[in-house]
N, C-alpha and C positions, 0 to 999 in steps of 0.2 A: 170791242176796241179794234181799231184798224191795225193791220199788220205793222204799219210804220210805228204806231204807238206801242205795240207790243215789243217791237225791236228796240225802241227807245228805252222802255222800262227795263227790258232785259239787259240792256247795256249799262244802265245805271246800277242795277243790282250786281252785275259782275264787277263793276268798278269799285263798289263798296266792299265786296269780298276781297278784292285785290288789295285795297287799302288796309283792311283789317289784317290780311296776311302779311303785308309789308310791315305793319306795326308790330305784330306778334314776332315776326322775324327780328325786327330791330330790338324788341324787348329782350328776346333771347340772346341776341348778340351783346346787348348792354349788360344783361345779367351775367353772361359768361365772362365778359370783360371785367365786371366788378368782382366776380368770384376769383378770376385770375389775379386781379390786383390784390385781393385779400390774401390769397395763397402766397403771392410774392412777398407781401408785407410781413406775413407771419414767418416765412422762411428767413427773411432778412433779420427779423427780430431774433429768431432762434440762433442765427449765425453770430449775432452781436450780443451774446448772452454774457455781458460783463457783470462784475459784482454790483455795479450801480444800476442794474436793470430796474426799470420803472414799470411795474404792472399797470398802474393807473394810466400812464402814457400809452402803453401798449393797447389797453382797452379803449382809450379815447380815439386812437387812430382806427381801431377796428370799428368803433361806433360810427365814425364819419364815413367809412367806406360802405358800411352795412345799411346806412339810413335810407339809401335809394332803393334797396331791395326789401328791407323789412323796417317799416317806420316804427320808431320806439322812442320812449321817453327815458327809459333806464335800461342799462345793460349790466348784468352782474355775472361773475364767474365764481362759483363755490368750489372749494377743494376738499375732498373726502379723505380724512386721515386713514392711515393704513389699517388701523384697527377696526374701522367701519363704524365707530360709535360716536365720533365727533367730526365736525367740519369747521373750516375757516373760510373767510372771504379772500379769494385770490386777488380780485380787483373788481371795481364797480365804476360806472360812469353814468351820470345823469346831468344833462345840460341845465345849468342854472339851479341845481339842487345840491344841498350839502351831502357829503358821503354819509352813509348809514353804518359803516363798519367801525366807527369810533376810532379810526386810525389803527385798528388791530387787524393786520392782514397776514396771509399765509407765510409770506417770505420773511416776516419778522421771526418766525419759528418760535414764537413765545407761547407758552401754555395758556396764557390769558386770552389769546386770540381765538381759542377754540370755543365752539358752541355745541350744545347737545344736538344730535341729529334731528331730534323732534322739532327744533326751531328752524329747520331749513325748508325743505319741500316735502312733498309726499314721498313716502318710502319707495314707491314704485320707480321714482326717477333714479335713485341710487341702485335700483335693481335692474336698470337698463331700459326702462320704459319712459315714454314722453307724457308730460302733463300739459294738456292744451285747454286753457280756460278762456272762453270768448268774453264772458262777462261775469265777474266774481259775484255781482249782486243777484244774478239770476241763475247761476250755475248750481245745479242740484248738489254736487259734491261739496261745494263751499257752504251751501246752506246746511248740509248734513254733517259738516265738519270732517269729512274724509279727505278733502283737499286742504293742505296745510298752508296757512297764510304766514309765511316765515319772514325773516328779516329782509329778504330780497323782494318780496311782493307787497310790502307795506305801501299803501297809497295807490296801487295799480288796480285797474278795472279788468284788463285783459293781459295774459302772458302765456309764453311758451317756455316750459322748463324742459331742457333737452339734456340727456345724459352725455357726459364727456367720457369717451373710451380711451384708456391708456393702452399699454402693450398687453397687459394681462387682466385688467380689471377696470371697473368704472371708477374713475379718479375724481369725478365731480359733476357739476351741472352748469350749463349756460342758460341763464334766465333772461329772456327778452320780453320787456313789458311796456305797456302803454296805459296812460290814464284814460284813454277813450275806449269804450266797449266796442265789441264786434268789429275790430279793425283787422283781425288776422284771419287768413284763409288757409286752405290746405296747401296752396302754393307757398305761402310764407313758411308754413311748417316744413315743407320739403326743403326749402332753401336753408332754414335754420338747421336742419339735420346735416346738410352738407357743410355748413360752417362749423358745427360741433365736431364733425369727423375730422376736419382740418386742424382745429386748434387743440383738440384733446391730447394727442401725443406731444405737441409742443409744450403745453402747460405742464404735463407730467415731467418732461425733460428739464424744464426750468426749475421746478420744485426739487427734483432729485439733485441737480447740480448745486443749488443753493443749500440743500440739506447736507451734501457732502462737504461743501466749503465750511459750513457751520460746524460740522463734526471735526474737521481738521483744526478749526479755531479752538474748539472745546478741548481737543486732545492736547493742546499746548499747555494745559494746566498740569499735565502728567509730570513734566520735570519739576514743577513746584511741589507736587505730591512726593516725588522721590526725594527732593531736598528736605522736606519736613520729616519724612521717615528716616532720613539719614542723620538727623540731629540727635537721635537717641536710639539706643539698643533695646529700649523698653517701649513697645507699641502702646501699652496702656497709658504711659505718661504723656504721650503726644496725641492721643486720639482726638481730643477736642480741637487741637491745632490742625489735624488732618481734615476734620470736618469743615473747618473754616476755609481751608485751601480748596476743597472740592465745591463748596457752595456757589462760587461764581459761575460755574458751568453746569451745575445740577441742583435744581431747586428741590429741597426735601424738608420734611419735618423731623424725621428720625433717621439716624444712621447707626447701624449696629454691626458688630463683628462677633461671631460665635466661633470659638475654637474648640474642636473636639479634643478629648484626652488622647495624647500621643507622645511617645518617646519620653515618658516620665513627667510630662507637663500636665498639670491639672486643667480641666476644661474651664474656660472663662468667657465672659460676655462683656463687651464694651458697648455702651449706649450713649450717644450724644443727643441731648435734648429729648429724651424719652423717659418713660416711667422706669423706676427700678424693677428689675426682673424678679419674679418670685423664684424662690429656691427650688421649687418642684418642677419648674418648666424645663423641658429638655428639647433640644433641637430635633431629636429623632421622633418626637410626638407630633410634629406638624404634618399636615397631610401632604405637603409638597416636599418633604424631606427626601423621599425616595428619588425624586427627579434630580435634586441637587447631588445626592450620593452617586447618581448615574452620570455625573458631570454635565448635567443639563441646566442652563440658566432658567430662572423663573421670572416671567413678566406677567403681573396681574393688573389689568387695567381697571377692573371692577371687582374688588374683594368680596363684596356682598354676594356677587353672582358666582365667583370662581372658588371661593373657600368652601370647606366642608363645615357647614353650620352645626352638624352633629358632633364634630370633634371639639372637645372643650378647649384644647390648646389653640385651635384656629379661632375660636370665639374670642379669645383674649386679644387677638389682633383687632377685631371689630370693636371690642370694648374700648380699645385705645383710640377709636375714631379713625383708624387707618382705612382708606378706601382704595388706594392704589399702592402697588408694592413691586419692588424689583430686587432680585437676589442672584448672586453668582457664586458658584462653588470655589473655594480656595483649595487648589490642588497642589499637594506636596509630593513631588515625584510621581508615583503612580496611584496615589491615594488621596481621596477627598478628606481634608482635615478640618474644614470649617466653611463658613459662608461670610460674605460681605453683602449687606442689605441696606436699601434705602426705602423709606416709606413716606407717603403723602396723605394728608387727610382730605383730599379731593379725588374724585374718581377720574379715570382716563388722563392721568397726569404724565405717565412715562410712556415712551415709545422705543422702537428698536435702536434709534440713535443713542438714546440714553443707555440702553443695554451695552452698546459698544464701549461707551465711556466707562461704565462701571466695570466691565471686564478688564479694561486696560488698567484701571486703578487697582483692581483685585490682584493683578499680577505683581504690582509693586508692593502691595500689602503682604503677599506670600513671600517675596524676597526679604522684606523687613522682618517678618516673623521667623524666617529661616536664619537670618543673621542673629536675631535675638536668641533663638534656640542654640545656635552655634556658640554665641557668647556665653550663655548660661552653662552650656556643656563645658566650655573652656574654663569657666569659673569653678564649676564642680570638679573638673579634673585638677585644676590648680590647687583647690582646697584639699582634694583627696591626696594629691602629690605632697602638699605641705604637711598634711597629717601623717602620711606615710613616712616622710622624712623625719618628722618629729618622733614618730614611733620608732623608726630605725635608730635615731640618735639615742632615744630613751633605752631601747633594747641594748644598744652598744654600751651605754653607761651601766645599765643593770648587769649586762653580761660581764663588763669589766669589774663591777662591784662584786658580782657573784664569784667570778673566776679568780679574782685577785687573792682572796683568802685561801683558795685551794690550789694555787699554782705551786710548782716545785720550789720556786724561790722563797715561798713563805714557810717552808718546812725547815725549822731551825735544827742545826747540828752540823758539826764538822768531823765527827768520827769517821774514819775511813770506811768502816763497814756500812754506815748509813749512806755516805756519799756514793759508794758502789751500788747500793740498792736503788737509790734515786736515779743514778745514771742509767741503770738497766730499765727503770720505769719510763724515763724520758725517751729512751730508744724505742720501746714497744708502743708508746702512746699513739703515734699517728696511724697505726694500722688497725686491723680488725681482729687481731690475734687474741684469744682468751688469755687472761692473766690469772695466775694463782699466787696470792699473797699469803705468806706464812710468817708466823711469829707469835710470841706470847700475847695474851690479852693486854690491851692498853699500849701497844707499841706504835699505834698510828696507822693501822692498815686501812681504815676507812678514809683517812686523810690522803693517803697515797692513791687510793682508788679514785677519789674525786679529782686529784691532780692529773691522773691519767685521762679521765674523761674530758676535762677542760683543755687538755693539750691535744685532743683527738679531732678527727673530722666530724665527729658527732657532738661537738661542744654546744651547738645551738639546740640540740635535743635535750630531753630530760635525763637526769641521773637519778634513777630509782634504786633505793637501798632497802634491804630487808634482812633482819637478823633471824636466821633459820632456827636458832636456839630459843628465841623469845616467844615462839608460837607453839601451841600444842600440835601434836602430830595430826589431829583431826582437822585442823584449820589450815595447815601450811599449804596443802594442795589447792584449796580454794583461793588462798592469797596469791599463789603463783599463777594459776591458770584462770582464775575468775570462775563465776558460776552463773547459771541461768536461774530464772525465777522458778521456785518449786523444786530445785535440785536436791534440797534436803530441808529438814525442819528448821524454820527460821529464815530460809532464803525467800524473803517476800518480794525481792526485786532483783533484776539482773545487775551483776557487779563485774566490772572489768578487773582482770588480774594484773599482777605486776608485769607479766610478759607484754600485755597490751599497753599498759601505762608507759613502759620503757621504749615504745616504738620510736625509731629514729634516734635513740639515745643509747644509754648504757644501763645495764642491770647489774647491781652489786649485791651478791649473796654473801653475807657475813656468816661465819660459823657454819660453812657448808658441810662440814664433817658431821653435823648433828642431824642431817636429813635422814628420814626413814628409808628403808630399802625400796619400798614401793615408789616413793617420790623420786628417789635416785634413778630408777628405771625410766620414769616418765620424763625426767629432766634430760636424760641421755637421748631419748627419742626426739625431743625438741631440738637439741643441739645437732642431731644428725639430719632430721628432715626439715628443719627450720619452719615448722608449723605445729599447731596444737589446737585443742578443742577445750571450751569451757566445761567445767564440771556440770554434768546434766545436759550438755548441749550436743548438737550434731554438726554444727557448722564448723568448717575448718578455717582457722585464722593463720595468717602469716606471722612468723616470728622475726621481727626486724630490730635486733638489739645486739650490742656488744656485751659480752659477759666477762665480768671480773668477780672472782670468788676469793674468799679469805677464810683461814682457819688457824686456830691455835693448837690443833691436834696434829699428831704425826700420822698423816694419811697412809703412809707406807705400812706402819704398824697396824693401822685400822684395817687395811686390806688383808694383812696376814691373819688378823683375827676374824675376817669375814664381815666386818662392820661397814666396809665401804667398797663399792663396786670397782673392780680393776679397770673395766672399760671406761667408766665415767672418769676415773682418776686421770687416765691418759688423755681424755678429751679436755680436761680442765688444766692440766699441768703442762700445757704447751710451752708456756714461758713463766717459770716460777721465779718469784722474788722473795727473798727472806729479809725480814726487818729485824735488826738486832734488838735485844732487850736493853732497857735503860742502863742497867748495871755494867753493860759492856761498852758504853759510849763515853766513858771518862768524863771530861769536863763539860760535855754537852748537857749534863744534868744541871749545872750551874747556869748555863745559858738559857735553858728552858725555864728554870726557876725564876730568873730575872724577868723573863717575858711574862710569866704568870703574875709576878708581883706588879709589874706595870699595868697589865690588862685588868686584873682583878682589883688592884688598888684604885684604879680610875673608876671602875664600876661601883665600888663600895665607898668611894669618897675618902680613901685613905692616902691618896697620892702614891708616891713611890718610896716607901721607907727604906728599901735596900736590905741587903743580907749581911749579917755579922760574920766574922771569920769562923767562929765555931759552927755556925749554921752551914756555911759552905763546906766545911770539913765533913759534917754529918751527911750532907747531901751526896757527897762523892762516895763515902764509905758505906752508905746504906744500900742493901741489896735490891730494894724496890720490886717486890714480887708483883705489885699491881702496876708497875711501869709508869708511863706518863700520866695516866689517870690518877694513880695514887699520889704522884708528885703534885698534881694540881690540887687535890683535896688537902694535902698537907699545907700548901701555901695559903689556901683559903682559910684553913683553921688558924694559921699563924696571924693572918691579917685581922681576923675577928678579935683575937685577944691582944694584939699589939696596941701600943699607945703612941703611934706616930714615930717611934724610934726605929732603930735597926731591928730586923727580925732575928731573934736568937734561936739557938738549937732547941732550947726548952719549949719555945712557942711552936715549933714544928710538930711537937708531940711524938717524936721519934727517939729511940734509944740507940746510942752509938754501938755498933757491934764490937765485941771484944773476942779476939780469936787466939790469944796466947794460951800456953799450956795451962791447963787447970780450969779456965772459964772461957770456953769458946762458943757458947750458945748465943744465937742472934736474939736481939731484943724482941721479946714477945713470941719467940719461936722455940719451944722446948725441943731438946734433942730427941731424935727418934729412939724408939725402944731398942736397946741393945747396941746403941752407938755412943761411945764415950765422947765427952766434951771436946777432947783434943782431935777427934775424928769428924767433927761437924763440917769442917771445910771440905772433907771428902764425901760428905753425904750428897745424894743426888738431888737435883732441883725438885723432882717430884716429891721426895720425902720432906724437903723443907716446906714445900707448898702445902703438903698434907698437914704438917704440924702447925703452920701459920694459920690455916683455916680452923684447926681444932682449937688453937689458943684464942682466936677471935670469937669463936662460938662460945667458949667457956666464959670469956669476959662479958659477952653479951647475954649470958644466961640462956643460951639456946635461941635467941632472937636472930633469925637469919638476915632480916633487913638491916639490923644494926651491925651485925658481923660483916655483911657485904660492904656497908659504908666504911667500916674500919679498914677493910682491905682495899678500898678504892675501886670496887667492882660493882656491877649491878646484881640484883637479887637473882635474876635468871642465870647470869654467869656463875654465881655461887652454886646454884642447883646443878648446873652442868659439871662444874668441877667436882662437886660431891659425888655425882653419879659416876664420873670418870675414875675418881680415886677410890671408889668402892665404899664410901661412907654411907651409912643408913641415915635417912632424913629424920 
């Protein structure tokens, strides 16, 4: 070839290279311009992210700009849910083809728009890798089934599935597809990567913004929840109404609240549209209970995978068909007191936005339950207060009923000696001073002791009485001090003594002059030290009682004879009160007789027959050795034999005493030996008492019980008198 020819060919070759270079440059410029336009369009879309944002329009615009760079028949964007187990179609565009998403798209935020991840693309795409298929009919992966032909690839021969990266994770995939095989090159793939990198963060922001907006809309139901809870102070009564209020923003099959036992409330479980709970099921037995007790909410997207199938209680959840589950702890103060749970019989149903809604509802449920507890506590307090007031009123009535018969005002009599004694008793009553009551048997010493008790500051405490002459010497110590089990033969259990029983009140020791010397010494120590021990015990107990004692003996004479301790006497006789015998009270005997007629007549159904003149005269002149007790017995005998008329002297069973010269012996009382009848009036009371007892025993043929009844005294008192008077039994 000639040099000219070679130069001509060389020139042609150089020209062609220059043309190709200019074309490549122009292509790059065009591609850059298109990419710049796409970036600008995406940025504009992102800035105009209104609630009416149209993902389809967004993708249609992207498709038009992308067509010159990557030819395609369908463009699809998939969004991977946060749990990574389901996806939804964010948007799709196919010229002249119907959409394949069935109208269910990501921004609807509906659970029904989700698909299992297996129906999307190959798992490698959501792991951040590209799936590049040149021809689905000849691609080995498609033939082997390792490449997934999902909803976005249906009808395509070639496609590129490009991962979309968000800020921290793969948020979905961009699928560019064509119905013609072998249309895509590595250049197309590189361009697709650039496009995916641009739109990934934008799509993530769009979804997050719409999710937040939807959450705010859903949380608007909370005031309705509060309104429903505010209609009743009993959460159980409105639980189904609460479920109905929640359902518009949270689709569920079962709603349950489990409340742990706390503050006196029993554990209870409320279930809306679920099976009845077995009695043996306990919240603590579920495998996720520890998380809730640690204040951690529980979100289970797939119960079959996340529950402990070995746990029998967990298995009951699966047996109910529950496949997704969400629960939040109900926190009362610093303590978890229960849970609020929602369940669905479909997997992957709940997400983190649902968890926020449930947590907000749970806070209102906690407030409602706290209000319920407060109301129940107030009701309990009101009931307790009402019961306390009723008991207080009853105690006051009982106290009045008990104290009224024993008040000073109920002690009948106008004799100056009696009024003086009662005035002294009323003066000493408010204090804690020991009182010594003296007087003959039957003069009313115990009645005065009770009046002192009910007029004292210890009136609300017990008034414990014991007759020291009525118990054998071997038992009196046990009765006073109490005894421990095994302290002596027959002590098969612990028994509190009168000192313990009288705690906070008054202890009345009648016939204190009959106490044995050993018991006197121990009583003195109790009064000095204000403490004691039970018989057979070692524990020291406090003595908290006021002491009132009574005796019909002359304790001064007893001290002189060595029968009563001098130191104990001065402890007991701080404030002595002497009660006069009935024979010294004049007309008081008639007043008392009329009261006995009224009281006993009413009890015996005899009415009030009244007293005849001769009966009154006999009552006044009779010496009454048995005092008031004998008078009461005489009236009772008269009422028994009376025939509804006035009670006569004969019916009283008493003989009028005659003391003129010649016949001065008292009825039924023989004159003492060596004492003339005219000197009977000068005889001592002790001698008269001795002969009255002797006469009663003679008439009763030695029967002491009958003789004591005749005298108007008890059998034990008769024994005491016999012992004191020196009579042999």
